[in-house]
N, CA, C and O atoms as a GROMACS GRO file, in nm:
protein
  604
    1MET      N    1   1.276   0.665   1.055
    1MET     CA    2   1.173   0.583   0.969
    1MET      C    3   1.074   0.568   1.127
    1MET      O    4   1.109   0.564   1.245
    2LEU      N    5   0.933   0.561   1.053
    2LEU     CA    6   0.794   0.545   1.180
    2LEU      C    7   0.821   0.400   1.158
    2LEU      O    8   0.885   0.352   1.065
    3GLU      N    9   0.768   0.344   1.249
    3GLU     CA   10   0.734   0.182   1.255
    3GLU      C   11   0.615   0.125   1.179
    3GLU      O   12   0.551   0.219   1.132
    4GLU      N   13   0.559   0.007   1.149
    4GLU     CA   14   0.500   0.005   1.062
    4GLU      C   15   0.372   0.053   1.089
    4GLU      O   16   0.314   0.138   1.022
    5ASN      N   17   0.310  -0.027   1.234
    5ASN     CA   18   0.156   0.014   1.223
    5ASN      C   19   0.092   0.133   1.228
    5ASN      O   20  -0.026   0.152   1.199
    6PRO      N   21   0.196   0.238   1.278
    6PRO     CA   22   0.124   0.407   1.264
    6PRO      C   23   0.187   0.404   1.115
    6PRO      O   24   0.106   0.461   1.042
    7LEU      N   25   0.294   0.362   1.044
    7LEU     CA   26   0.307   0.407   0.875
    7LEU      C   27   0.208   0.322   0.784
    7LEU      O   28   0.208   0.326   0.661
    8THR      N   29   0.137   0.257   0.849
    8THR     CA   30   0.019   0.166   0.752
    8THR      C   31  -0.093   0.234   0.770
    8THR      O   32  -0.167   0.264   0.676
    9ASP      N   33  -0.116   0.264   0.889
    9ASP     CA   34  -0.248   0.348   0.936
    9ASP      C   35  -0.217   0.451   0.833
    9ASP      O   36  -0.276   0.433   0.727
   10LYS      N   37  -0.118   0.584   0.841
   10LYS     CA   38  -0.121   0.666   0.756
   10LYS      C   39  -0.106   0.636   0.610
   10LYS      O   40  -0.099   0.730   0.532
   11ILE      N   41  -0.102   0.529   0.573
   11ILE     CA   42  -0.099   0.512   0.421
   11ILE      C   43  -0.216   0.496   0.386
   11ILE      O   44  -0.264   0.554   0.288
   12ILE      N   45  -0.288   0.403   0.471
   12ILE     CA   46  -0.431   0.387   0.510
   12ILE      C   47  -0.563   0.483   0.448
   12ILE      O   48  -0.655   0.462   0.369
   13GLY      N   49  -0.512   0.607   0.540
   13GLY     CA   50  -0.582   0.701   0.611
   13GLY      C   51  -0.544   0.799   0.433
   13GLY      O   52  -0.612   0.870   0.360
   14ALA      N   53  -0.444   0.763   0.431
   14ALA     CA   54  -0.389   0.855   0.252
   14ALA      C   55  -0.504   0.764   0.140
   14ALA      O   56  -0.577   0.827   0.063
   15ALA      N   57  -0.505   0.635   0.147
   15ALA     CA   58  -0.617   0.622   0.076
   15ALA      C   59  -0.747   0.630   0.046
   15ALA      O   60  -0.805   0.645  -0.062
   16LEU      N   61  -0.804   0.612   0.210
   16LEU     CA   62  -0.954   0.683   0.226
   16LEU      C   63  -0.960   0.816   0.229
   16LEU      O   64  -1.064   0.856   0.282
   17GLU      N   65  -0.875   0.914   0.188
   17GLU     CA   66  -0.860   1.053   0.088
   17GLU      C   67  -0.898   0.998  -0.032
   17GLU      O   68  -1.004   0.991  -0.094
   18VAL      N   69  -0.771   0.957  -0.055
   18VAL     CA   70  -0.810   0.897  -0.254
   18VAL      C   71  -0.954   0.907  -0.281
   18VAL      O   72  -1.007   0.994  -0.350
   19HIS      N   73  -1.036   0.768  -0.195
   19HIS     CA   74  -1.132   0.729  -0.243
   19HIS      C   75  -1.235   0.811  -0.164
   19HIS      O   76  -1.348   0.770  -0.192
   20ARG      N   77  -1.236   0.894  -0.091
   20ARG     CA   78  -1.342   0.965  -0.026
   20ARG      C   79  -1.357   1.135  -0.153
   20ARG      O   80  -1.397   1.246  -0.118
   21HIS      N   81  -1.312   1.096  -0.293
   21HIS     CA   82  -1.257   1.254  -0.336
   21HIS      C   83  -1.319   1.168  -0.492
   21HIS      O   84  -1.373   1.232  -0.581
   22ILE      N   85  -1.301   1.044  -0.498
   22ILE     CA   86  -1.326   1.027  -0.655
   22ILE      C   87  -1.349   0.879  -0.673
   22ILE      O   88  -1.351   0.825  -0.783
   23GLY      N   89  -1.368   0.814  -0.549
   23GLY     CA   90  -1.451   0.710  -0.573
   23GLY      C   91  -1.403   0.577  -0.638
   23GLY      O   92  -1.284   0.554  -0.658
   24PRO      N   93  -1.509   0.487  -0.672
   24PRO     CA   94  -1.470   0.376  -0.714
   24PRO      C   95  -1.508   0.404  -0.902
   24PRO      O   96  -1.584   0.495  -0.936
   25GLY      N   97  -1.437   0.304  -1.010
   25GLY     CA   98  -1.436   0.334  -1.102
   25GLY      C   99  -1.382   0.342  -1.228
   25GLY      O  100  -1.434   0.304  -1.333
   26LEU      N  101  -1.223   0.416  -1.204
   26LEU     CA  102  -1.088   0.451  -1.253
   26LEU      C  103  -1.049   0.308  -1.257
   26LEU      O  104  -1.088   0.202  -1.207
   27LEU      N  105  -0.919   0.364  -1.364
   27LEU     CA  106  -0.785   0.304  -1.349
   27LEU      C  107  -0.723   0.311  -1.255
   27LEU      O  108  -0.709   0.413  -1.186
   28GLU      N  109  -0.656   0.163  -1.227
   28GLU     CA  110  -0.509   0.176  -1.110
   28GLU      C  111  -0.445   0.285  -1.151
   28GLU      O  112  -0.378   0.344  -1.066
   29SER      N  113  -0.447   0.318  -1.238
   29SER     CA  114  -0.242   0.448  -1.253
   29SER      C  115  -0.377   0.601  -1.233
   29SER      O  116  -0.352   0.721  -1.216
   30ALA      N  117  -0.442   0.569  -1.238
   30ALA     CA  118  -0.572   0.657  -1.169
   30ALA      C  119  -0.535   0.718  -0.995
   30ALA      O  120  -0.513   0.828  -0.945
   31TYR      N  121  -0.543   0.595  -0.952
   31TYR     CA  122  -0.527   0.550  -0.832
   31TYR      C  123  -0.439   0.620  -0.737
   31TYR      O  124  -0.450   0.691  -0.637
   32GLU      N  125  -0.304   0.549  -0.844
   32GLU     CA  126  -0.174   0.532  -0.822
   32GLU      C  127  -0.121   0.683  -0.815
   32GLU      O  128  -0.038   0.729  -0.737
   33GLU      N  129  -0.196   0.751  -0.924
   33GLU     CA  130  -0.121   0.844  -0.930
   33GLU      C  131  -0.147   1.003  -0.787
   33GLU      O  132  -0.084   1.090  -0.726
   34CYS      N  133  -0.320   0.931  -0.813
   34CYS     CA  134  -0.376   1.058  -0.660
   34CYS      C  135  -0.320   0.999  -0.520
   34CYS      O  136  -0.323   1.071  -0.421
   35LEU      N  137  -0.277   0.887  -0.514
   35LEU     CA  138  -0.212   0.802  -0.349
   35LEU      C  139  -0.093   0.874  -0.361
   35LEU      O  140  -0.048   0.944  -0.270
   36CYS      N  141  -0.030   0.856  -0.492
   36CYS     CA  142   0.109   0.911  -0.466
   36CYS      C  143   0.076   1.095  -0.435
   36CYS      O  144   0.154   1.132  -0.347
   37SER      N  145  -0.008   1.203  -0.480
   37SER     CA  146   0.018   1.302  -0.459
   37SER      C  147  -0.036   1.305  -0.279
   37SER      O  148   0.003   1.384  -0.194
   38GLU      N  149  -0.125   1.203  -0.263
   38GLU     CA  150  -0.146   1.219  -0.113
   38GLU      C  151  -0.059   1.210   0.021
   38GLU      O  152  -0.057   1.272   0.127
   39LEU      N  153   0.020   1.091  -0.038
   39LEU     CA  154   0.150   1.052   0.037
   39LEU      C  155   0.236   1.197   0.029
   39LEU      O  156   0.254   1.269   0.127
   40SER      N  157   0.276   1.220  -0.081
   40SER     CA  158   0.381   1.367  -0.103
   40SER      C  159   0.308   1.446   0.027
   40SER      O  160   0.378   1.487   0.119
   41ARG      N  161   0.176   1.462   0.026
   41ARG     CA  162   0.129   1.604   0.126
   41ARG      C  163   0.174   1.538   0.222
   41ARG      O  164   0.274   1.593   0.269
   42CYS      N  165   0.138   1.419   0.288
   42CYS     CA  166   0.165   1.367   0.455
   42CYS      C  167   0.311   1.342   0.518
   42CYS      O  168   0.349   1.324   0.634
   43GLY      N  169   0.383   1.349   0.380
   43GLY     CA  170   0.567   1.389   0.407
   43GLY      C  171   0.579   1.223   0.392
   43GLY      O  172   0.692   1.195   0.352
   44LEU      N  173   0.528   1.151   0.403
   44LEU     CA  174   0.612   1.010   0.340
   44LEU      C  175   0.650   0.981   0.196
   44LEU      O  176   0.585   0.992   0.092
   45ARG      N  177   0.789   0.936   0.224
   45ARG     CA  178   0.844   0.914   0.144
   45ARG      C  179   0.871   0.772   0.044
   45ARG      O  180   0.902   0.672   0.108
   46PHE      N  181   0.864   0.760  -0.065
   46PHE     CA  182   0.797   0.649  -0.124
   46PHE      C  183   0.867   0.634  -0.281
   46PHE      O  184   0.935   0.726  -0.326
   47GLN      N  185   0.845   0.520  -0.350
   47GLN     CA  186   0.923   0.486  -0.450
   47GLN      C  187   0.833   0.433  -0.531
   47GLN      O  188   0.762   0.374  -0.451
   48ARG      N  189   0.770   0.408  -0.674
   48ARG     CA  190   0.719   0.352  -0.732
   48ARG      C  191   0.745   0.294  -0.912
   48ARG      O  192   0.823   0.346  -0.992
   49GLN      N  193   0.668   0.193  -0.933
   49GLN     CA  194   0.690   0.098  -0.993
   49GLN      C  195   0.854   0.036  -0.960
   49GLN      O  196   0.928   0.053  -1.056
   50VAL      N  197   0.908  -0.020  -0.862
   50VAL     CA  198   1.003  -0.051  -0.820
   50VAL      C  199   1.019  -0.193  -0.896
   50VAL      O  200   0.930  -0.277  -0.881
   51HIS      N  201   1.124  -0.219  -0.972
   51HIS     CA  202   1.158  -0.369  -1.012
   51HIS      C  203   1.192  -0.451  -0.921
   51HIS      O  204   1.252  -0.419  -0.818
   52LEU      N  205   1.150  -0.585  -0.958
   52LEU     CA  206   1.204  -0.706  -0.827
   52LEU      C  207   1.246  -0.811  -0.903
   52LEU      O  208   1.166  -0.892  -0.951
   53PRO      N  209   1.385  -0.817  -0.919
   53PRO     CA  210   1.441  -0.937  -0.965
   53PRO      C  211   1.408  -1.069  -0.926
   53PRO      O  212   1.367  -1.075  -0.810
   54VAL      N  213   1.414  -1.189  -0.993
   54VAL     CA  214   1.400  -1.317  -0.927
   54VAL      C  215   1.482  -1.329  -0.941
   54VAL      O  216   1.550  -1.289  -1.036
   55LEU      N  217   1.530  -1.426  -0.798
   55LEU     CA  218   1.676  -1.522  -0.751
   55LEU      C  219   1.600  -1.684  -0.811
   55LEU      O  220   1.511  -1.754  -0.762
   56TYR      N  221   1.670  -1.694  -0.919
   56TYR     CA  222   1.660  -1.875  -0.932
   56TYR      C  223   1.784  -1.923  -1.015
   56TYR      O  224   1.844  -1.898  -1.120
   57LYS      N  225   1.789  -2.034  -0.871
   57LYS     CA  226   1.944  -2.060  -0.896
   57LYS      C  227   2.089  -2.038  -0.892
   57LYS      O  228   2.187  -2.082  -0.952
   58GLY      N  229   2.062  -1.940  -0.786
   58GLY     CA  230   2.177  -1.860  -0.757
   58GLY      C  231   2.216  -1.716  -0.860
   58GLY      O  232   2.308  -1.639  -0.833
   59LEU      N  233   2.099  -1.697  -1.014
   59LEU     CA  234   2.104  -1.612  -1.076
   59LEU      C  235   2.007  -1.518  -1.007
   59LEU      O  236   1.914  -1.564  -0.942
   60ARG      N  237   2.027  -1.381  -1.018
   60ARG     CA  238   1.963  -1.258  -1.046
   60ARG      C  239   1.863  -1.194  -1.185
   60ARG      O  240   1.908  -1.114  -1.268
   61LEU      N  241   1.766  -1.232  -1.186
   61LEU     CA  242   1.704  -1.220  -1.329
   61LEU      C  243   1.603  -1.132  -1.315
   61LEU      O  244   1.540  -1.112  -1.211
   62ASP      N  245   1.584  -1.067  -1.444
   62ASP     CA  246   1.502  -0.949  -1.453
   62ASP      C  247   1.381  -0.992  -1.521
   62ASP      O  248   1.356  -0.986  -1.641
   63CYS      N  249   1.292  -1.047  -1.402
   63CYS     CA  250   1.146  -1.066  -1.497
   63CYS      C  251   1.039  -0.972  -1.520
   63CYS      O  252   0.922  -1.006  -1.534
   64ALA      N  253   1.082  -0.852  -1.522
   64ALA     CA  254   0.928  -0.715  -1.506
   64ALA      C  255   0.888  -0.791  -1.442
   64ALA      O  256   0.835  -0.886  -1.500
   65TYR      N  257   0.889  -0.794  -1.289
   65TYR     CA  258   0.816  -0.768  -1.199
   65TYR      C  259   0.819  -0.618  -1.142
   65TYR      O  260   0.902  -0.528  -1.128
   66LYS      N  261   0.695  -0.639  -1.120
   66LYS     CA  262   0.728  -0.443  -0.986
   66LYS      C  263   0.629  -0.425  -0.875
   66LYS      O  264   0.525  -0.489  -0.856
   67MET      N  265   0.661  -0.363  -0.832
   67MET     CA  266   0.600  -0.340  -0.702
   67MET      C  267   0.549  -0.240  -0.709
   67MET      O  268   0.626  -0.144  -0.700
   68ASP      N  269   0.405  -0.210  -0.725
   68ASP     CA  270   0.336  -0.062  -0.728
   68ASP      C  271   0.409   0.093  -0.653
   68ASP      O  272   0.443   0.198  -0.706
   69LEU      N  273   0.411   0.055  -0.532
   69LEU     CA  274   0.502   0.164  -0.474
   69LEU      C  275   0.543   0.102  -0.321
   69LEU      O  276   0.481   0.023  -0.250
   70VAL      N  277   0.650   0.158  -0.303
   70VAL     CA  278   0.716   0.101  -0.196
   70VAL      C  279   0.781   0.224  -0.108
   70VAL      O  280   0.886   0.288  -0.116
   71VAL      N  281   0.634   0.223   0.008
   71VAL     CA  282   0.654   0.351   0.136
   71VAL      C  283   0.775   0.347   0.225
   71VAL      O  284   0.816   0.231   0.238
   72GLU      N  285   0.835   0.424   0.280
   72GLU     CA  286   0.933   0.435   0.381
   72GLU      C  287   1.040   0.380   0.361
   72GLU      O  288   1.137   0.383   0.437
   73ASP      N  289   1.030   0.304   0.219
   73ASP     CA  290   1.166   0.179   0.196
   73ASP      C  291   1.110   0.090   0.301
   73ASP      O  292   1.210   0.046   0.357
   74SER      N  293   0.997   0.036   0.361
   74SER     CA  294   0.943  -0.061   0.388
   74SER      C  295   0.837  -0.167   0.405
   74SER      O  296   0.851  -0.288   0.422
   75VAL      N  297   0.706  -0.081   0.393
   75VAL     CA  298   0.575  -0.078   0.324
   75VAL      C  299   0.526  -0.102   0.193
   75VAL      O  300   0.450  -0.014   0.155
   76ILE      N  301   0.551  -0.216   0.094
   76ILE     CA  302   0.491  -0.267  -0.028
   76ILE      C  303   0.320  -0.231  -0.036
   76ILE      O  304   0.234  -0.280   0.037
   77VAL      N  305   0.297  -0.132  -0.148
   77VAL     CA  306   0.169  -0.108  -0.143
   77VAL      C  307   0.137  -0.131  -0.291
   77VAL      O  308   0.187  -0.071  -0.387
   78GLU      N  309   0.001  -0.276  -0.294
   78GLU     CA  310  -0.024  -0.282  -0.440
   78GLU      C  311  -0.146  -0.241  -0.458
   78GLU      O  312  -0.227  -0.252  -0.365
   79ILE      N  313  -0.191  -0.175  -0.607
   79ILE     CA  314  -0.304  -0.139  -0.584
   79ILE      C  315  -0.386  -0.170  -0.671
   79ILE      O  316  -0.322  -0.167  -0.776
   80LYS      N  317  -0.493  -0.199  -0.693
   80LYS     CA  318  -0.593  -0.283  -0.774
   80LYS      C  319  -0.713  -0.163  -0.768
   80LYS      O  320  -0.749  -0.080  -0.685
   81ALA      N  321  -0.764  -0.213  -0.941
   81ALA     CA  322  -0.907  -0.146  -0.934
   81ALA      C  323  -0.995  -0.236  -1.001
   81ALA      O  324  -1.055  -0.193  -1.100
   82ILE      N  325  -1.019  -0.379  -0.957
   82ILE     CA  326  -1.084  -0.466  -0.997
   82ILE      C  327  -1.201  -0.475  -0.893
   82ILE      O  328  -1.219  -0.418  -0.785
   83ASP      N  329  -1.312  -0.612  -0.999
   83ASP     CA  330  -1.440  -0.616  -0.906
   83ASP      C  331  -1.391  -0.701  -0.814
   83ASP      O  332  -1.490  -0.761  -0.772
   84GLN      N  333  -1.275  -0.748  -0.746
   84GLN     CA  334  -1.283  -0.835  -0.656
   84GLN      C  335  -1.180  -0.917  -0.643
   84GLN      O  336  -1.132  -0.986  -0.733
   85LEU      N  337  -1.128  -0.910  -0.483
   85LEU     CA  338  -0.975  -0.932  -0.524
   85LEU      C  339  -0.951  -1.111  -0.450
   85LEU      O  340  -1.020  -1.162  -0.362
   86LEU      N  341  -0.856  -1.159  -0.509
   86LEU     CA  342  -0.869  -1.348  -0.534
   86LEU      C  343  -0.743  -1.311  -0.431
   86LEU      O  344  -0.691  -1.215  -0.374
   87PRO      N  345  -0.726  -1.486  -0.450
   87PRO     CA  346  -0.635  -1.511  -0.356
   87PRO      C  347  -0.470  -1.508  -0.415
   87PRO      O  348  -0.356  -1.491  -0.373
   88ILE      N  349  -0.536  -1.536  -0.530
   88ILE     CA  350  -0.377  -1.514  -0.590
   88ILE      C  351  -0.306  -1.351  -0.599
   88ILE      O  352  -0.188  -1.316  -0.604
   89HIS      N  353  -0.406  -1.291  -0.599
   89HIS     CA  354  -0.328  -1.136  -0.555
   89HIS      C  355  -0.252  -1.149  -0.461
   89HIS      O  356  -0.134  -1.119  -0.478
   90LYS      N  357  -0.305  -1.208  -0.306
   90LYS     CA  358  -0.196  -1.219  -0.148
   90LYS      C  359  -0.124  -1.255  -0.224
   90LYS      O  360  -0.017  -1.195  -0.239
   91ALA      N  361  -0.157  -1.376  -0.305
   91ALA     CA  362  -0.003  -1.470  -0.310
   91ALA      C  363   0.141  -1.424  -0.417
   91ALA      O  364   0.258  -1.456  -0.436
   92GLN      N  365   0.042  -1.331  -0.464
   92GLN     CA  366   0.125  -1.260  -0.566
   92GLN      C  367   0.190  -1.151  -0.442
   92GLN      O  368   0.313  -1.154  -0.445
   93LEU      N  369   0.142  -1.071  -0.352
   93LEU     CA  370   0.230  -1.060  -0.300
   93LEU      C  371   0.318  -1.076  -0.185
   93LEU      O  372   0.415  -1.014  -0.142
   94LEU      N  373   0.235  -1.213  -0.138
   94LEU     CA  374   0.358  -1.235  -0.054
   94LEU      C  375   0.472  -1.307  -0.119
   94LEU      O  376   0.563  -1.301  -0.036
   95THR      N  377   0.505  -1.360  -0.204
   95THR     CA  378   0.597  -1.382  -0.315
   95THR      C  379   0.718  -1.236  -0.343
   95THR      O  380   0.838  -1.228  -0.369
   96TYR      N  381   0.567  -1.103  -0.313
   96TYR     CA  382   0.686  -1.011  -0.330
   96TYR      C  383   0.790  -0.952  -0.218
   96TYR      O  384   0.897  -0.892  -0.228
   97LEU      N  385   0.692  -1.006  -0.079
   97LEU     CA  386   0.764  -0.965   0.013
   97LEU      C  387   0.904  -1.053   0.061
   97LEU      O  388   0.998  -1.013   0.129
   98ARG      N  389   0.885  -1.170   0.007
   98ARG     CA  390   0.974  -1.247   0.016
   98ARG      C  391   1.088  -1.255  -0.054
   98ARG      O  392   1.189  -1.316  -0.016
   99ALA      N  393   1.075  -1.192  -0.160
   99ALA     CA  394   1.166  -1.117  -0.285
   99ALA      C  395   1.244  -1.000  -0.207
   99ALA      O  396   1.345  -1.002  -0.137
  100ALA      N  397   1.174  -0.919  -0.239
  100ALA     CA  398   1.249  -0.781  -0.159
  100ALA      C  399   1.283  -0.764  -0.008
  100ALA      O  400   1.349  -0.675   0.045
  101GLY      N  401   1.220  -0.872   0.046
  101GLY     CA  402   1.305  -0.882   0.202
  101GLY      C  403   1.219  -0.753   0.272
  101GLY      O  404   1.271  -0.658   0.330
  102LYS      N  405   1.121  -0.769   0.259
  102LYS     CA  406   1.040  -0.672   0.353
  102LYS      C  407   0.954  -0.746   0.430
  102LYS      O  408   0.949  -0.866   0.399
  103ARG      N  409   0.875  -0.707   0.532
  103ARG     CA  410   0.793  -0.775   0.618
  103ARG      C  411   0.594  -0.719   0.630
  103ARG      O  412   0.504  -0.772   0.696
  104THR      N  413   0.590  -0.610   0.547
  104THR     CA  414   0.473  -0.574   0.557
  104THR      C  415   0.414  -0.520   0.428
  104THR      O  416   0.473  -0.432   0.366
  105TRP      N  417   0.287  -0.576   0.382
  105TRP     CA  418   0.217  -0.543   0.282
  105TRP      C  419   0.071  -0.416   0.296
  105TRP      O  420   0.035  -0.381   0.409
  106LEU      N  421   0.024  -0.377   0.210
  106LEU     CA  422  -0.089  -0.300   0.210
  106LEU      C  423  -0.128  -0.401   0.016
  106LEU      O  424  -0.054  -0.417  -0.080
  107LEU      N  425  -0.254  -0.437   0.036
  107LEU     CA  426  -0.318  -0.456  -0.075
  107LEU      C  427  -0.418  -0.358  -0.064
  107LEU      O  428  -0.486  -0.353   0.039
  108ILE      N  429  -0.440  -0.265  -0.172
  108ILE     CA  430  -0.553  -0.132  -0.166
  108ILE      C  431  -0.638  -0.183  -0.314
  108ILE      O  432  -0.597  -0.168  -0.429
  109ASN      N  433  -0.787  -0.253  -0.264
  109ASN     CA  434  -0.875  -0.200  -0.406
  109ASN      C  435  -0.951  -0.110  -0.426
  109ASN      O  436  -1.059  -0.105  -0.366
  110PHE      N  437  -0.915  -0.023  -0.511
  110PHE     CA  438  -1.013   0.096  -0.476
  110PHE      C  439  -1.134   0.057  -0.546
  110PHE      O  440  -1.222   0.134  -0.507
  111ASN      N  441  -1.177  -0.016  -0.622
  111ASN     CA  442  -1.306  -0.042  -0.692
  111ASN      C  443  -1.449  -0.083  -0.660
  111ASN      O  444  -1.540  -0.125  -0.732
  112VAL      N  445  -1.437  -0.051  -0.494
  112VAL     CA  446  -1.542  -0.094  -0.374
  112VAL      C  447  -1.607   0.011  -0.331
  112VAL      O  448  -1.543   0.112  -0.302
  113VAL      N  449  -1.757   0.008  -0.317
  113VAL     CA  450  -1.814   0.140  -0.249
  113VAL      C  451  -1.737   0.131  -0.130
  113VAL      O  452  -1.638   0.201  -0.149
  114LYS      N  453  -1.733   0.086  -0.030
  114LYS     CA  454  -1.660   0.083   0.096
  114LYS      C  455  -1.466   0.058   0.080
  114LYS      O  456  -1.422  -0.056   0.062
  115LEU      N  457  -1.384   0.162   0.087
  115LEU     CA  458  -1.274   0.080   0.124
  115LEU      C  459  -1.264   0.010   0.185
  115LEU      O  460  -1.231  -0.099   0.138
  116LYS      N  461  -1.283   0.021   0.318
  116LYS     CA  462  -1.231  -0.119   0.392
  116LYS      C  463  -1.273  -0.232   0.342
  116LYS      O  464  -1.199  -0.330   0.360
  117ASP      N  465  -1.400  -0.251   0.267
  117ASP     CA  466  -1.398  -0.367   0.172
  117ASP      C  467  -1.277  -0.458   0.083
  117ASP      O  468  -1.257  -0.576   0.053
  118GLY      N  469  -1.199  -0.299   0.057
  118GLY     CA  470  -1.081  -0.346  -0.052
  118GLY      C  471  -0.940  -0.286  -0.012
  118GLY      O  472  -0.854  -0.222  -0.073
  119LEU      N  473  -0.953  -0.338   0.128
  119LEU     CA  474  -0.796  -0.307   0.238
  119LEU      C  475  -0.807  -0.463   0.216
  119LEU      O  476  -0.909  -0.531   0.202
  120ARG      N  477  -0.646  -0.511   0.219
  120ARG     CA  478  -0.560  -0.620   0.342
  120ARG      C  479  -0.432  -0.542   0.387
  120ARG      O  480  -0.391  -0.432   0.349
  121ARG      N  481  -0.388  -0.618   0.464
  121ARG     CA  482  -0.283  -0.544   0.540
  121ARG      C  483  -0.204  -0.670   0.616
  121ARG      O  484  -0.261  -0.751   0.689
  122VAL      N  485  -0.086  -0.670   0.590
  122VAL     CA  486  -0.023  -0.805   0.657
  122VAL      C  487   0.099  -0.734   0.769
  122VAL      O  488   0.160  -0.637   0.725
  123LEU      N  489   0.118  -0.762   0.851
  123LEU     CA  490   0.184  -0.655   0.914
  123LEU      C  491   0.293  -0.823   0.984
  123LEU      O  492   0.240  -0.925   1.029
  124ASN      N  493   0.466  -0.794   0.968
  124ASN     CA  494   0.516  -0.920   1.005
  124ASN      C  495   0.456  -1.054   1.015
  124ASN      O  496   0.456  -1.123   1.117
  125GLY      N  497   0.394  -1.091   0.879
  125GLY     CA  498   0.336  -1.170   0.844
  125GLY      C  499   0.161  -1.204   0.942
  125GLY      O  500   0.078  -1.291   0.915
  126TYR      N  501   0.157  -1.125   1.026
  126TYR     CA  502   0.034  -1.174   1.035
  126TYR      C  503  -0.080  -1.064   0.973
  126TYR      O  504  -0.057  -0.944   0.989
  127THR      N  505  -0.242  -1.120   0.880
  127THR     CA  506  -0.285  -1.084   0.867
  127THR      C  507  -0.429  -1.026   0.973
  127THR      O  508  -0.484  -1.076   1.071
  128ASN      N  509  -0.451  -0.910   0.903
  128ASN     CA  510  -0.476  -0.832   1.007
  128ASN      C  511  -0.594  -0.708   0.890
  128ASN      O  512  -0.558  -0.607   0.830
  129SER      N  513  -0.743  -0.774   0.897
  129SER     CA  514  -0.834  -0.720   0.772
  129SER      C  515  -0.976  -0.775   0.746
  129SER      O  516  -0.991  -0.865   0.663
  130PRO      N  517  -1.042  -0.742   0.787
  130PRO     CA  518  -1.057  -0.558   0.741
  130PRO      C  519  -1.023  -0.469   0.851
  130PRO      O  520  -1.084  -0.469   0.958
  131CYS      N  521  -0.927  -0.396   0.822
  131CYS     CA  522  -0.897  -0.265   0.868
  131CYS      C  523  -0.961  -0.189   0.958
  131CYS      O  524  -1.070  -0.149   0.916
  132ASP      N  525  -0.933  -0.153   1.072
  132ASP     CA  526  -1.034  -0.070   1.183
  132ASP      C  527  -1.023   0.074   1.113
  132ASP      O  528  -0.927   0.146   1.139
  133LEU      N  529  -1.133   0.120   1.015
  133LEU     CA  530  -1.106   0.210   0.991
  133LEU      C  531  -1.140   0.374   1.073
  133LEU      O  532  -1.073   0.477   1.059
  134ARG      N  533  -1.257   0.354   1.153
  134ARG     CA  534  -1.295   0.450   1.230
  134ARG      C  535  -1.195   0.513   1.261
  134ARG      O  536  -1.183   0.628   1.218
  135VAL      N  537  -1.084   0.448   1.353
  135VAL     CA  538  -0.961   0.506   1.383
  135VAL      C  539  -0.940   0.580   1.305
  135VAL      O  540  -0.984   0.694   1.314
  136LEU      N  541  -0.871   0.544   1.209
  136LEU     CA  542  -0.852   0.597   1.112
  136LEU      C  543  -0.858   0.720   0.998
  136LEU      O  544  -0.776   0.774   0.923
  137ARG      N  545  -0.984   0.734   1.025
  137ARG     CA  546  -1.070   0.844   0.959
  137ARG      C  547  -1.071   0.959   1.067
  137ARG      O  548  -1.097   1.074   1.031
  138ASP      N  549  -1.051   0.939   1.155
  138ASP     CA  550  -1.082   1.058   1.267
  138ASP      C  551  -0.940   1.146   1.302
  138ASP      O  552  -0.940   1.267   1.325
  139SER      N  553  -0.811   1.051   1.303
  139SER     CA  554  -0.694   1.084   1.344
  139SER      C  555  -0.594   1.064   1.255
  139SER      O  556  -0.479   1.082   1.292
  140VAL      N  557  -0.626   1.017   1.107
  140VAL     CA  558  -0.501   0.995   1.055
  140VAL      C  559  -0.520   1.091   0.914
  140VAL      O  560  -0.428   1.131   0.843
  141VAL      N  561  -0.654   1.113   0.897
  141VAL     CA  562  -0.667   1.211   0.759
  141VAL      C  563  -0.663   1.279   0.745
  141VAL      O  564  -0.623   1.328   0.639
  142LYS      N  565  -0.721   1.367   0.891
  142LYS     CA  566  -0.697   1.461   0.930
  142LYS      C  567  -0.572   1.568   0.966
  142LYS      O  568  -0.550   1.681   0.920
  143SER      N  569  -0.491   1.483   1.076
  143SER     CA  570  -0.364   1.517   1.088
  143SER      C  571  -0.280   1.517   0.988
  143SER      O  572  -0.298   1.435   0.898
  144GLN      N  573  -0.166   1.611   0.981
  144GLN     CA  574  -0.080   1.674   0.942
  144GLN      C  575   0.022   1.575   1.023
  144GLN      O  576   0.015   1.556   1.145
  145PRO      N  577   0.124   1.513   0.928
  145PRO     CA  578   0.203   1.463   1.008
  145PRO      C  579   0.331   1.556   1.107
  145PRO      O  580   0.284   1.669   1.113
  146THR      N  581   0.416   1.555   1.154
  146THR     CA  582   0.504   1.656   1.235
  146THR      C  583   0.618   1.584   1.146
  146THR      O  584   0.621   1.469   1.102
  147PRO      N  585   0.724   1.706   1.132
  147PRO     CA  586   0.837   1.649   1.056
  147PRO      C  587   0.977   1.502   1.145
  147PRO      O  588   1.076   1.450   1.094
  148GLN      N  589   0.914   1.483   1.290
  148GLN     CA  590   1.026   1.419   1.344
  148GLN      C  591   0.914   1.239   1.247
  148GLN      O  592   0.974   1.140   1.206
  149GLU      N  593   0.769   1.256   1.240
  149GLU     CA  594   0.764   1.175   1.218
  149GLU      C  595   0.750   1.090   1.067
  149GLU      O  596   0.713   0.977   1.037
  150THR      N  597   0.808   1.232   0.974
  150THR     CA  598   0.858   1.173   0.863
  150THR      C  599   0.966   1.113   0.817
  150THR      O  600   0.980   1.072   0.701
  151LEU      N  601   1.104   1.101   0.968
  151LEU     CA  602   1.274   1.086   0.904
  151LEU      C  603   1.275   0.938   0.885
  151LEU      O  604   1.376   0.882   0.841
   0.00000   0.00000   0.00000
């Protein structure tokens, strides 16, 4: 399994590629489909629309919560296509992190002119936002992962 920092860099690189080709203004479902195509092209494993039960007083309840993507069984990716990210979006993802037992998430809002303005990343509980995309643009998007990197 990839370490979380390089993994999130690859996911962000894939999101950059999607945004570069189709830009803002589409529905979340379109961005999800395109991002999944790009993640596959990069050799990354992912699950879509992953159900997330709620634990309440010792009971496991299916409340119809769904995580947009879980990449390499470690990074939760929430896709948005909205005017602006609000504090509730971060709160939603922090809840998902706790409930899913994950440590890393990406919140990607594609409805922006520059994708860096729509990115939020949390690694091991530390916010790193906005991301430094200059490194990603040159090294992640144009490079293909080696088979060893995708295991």
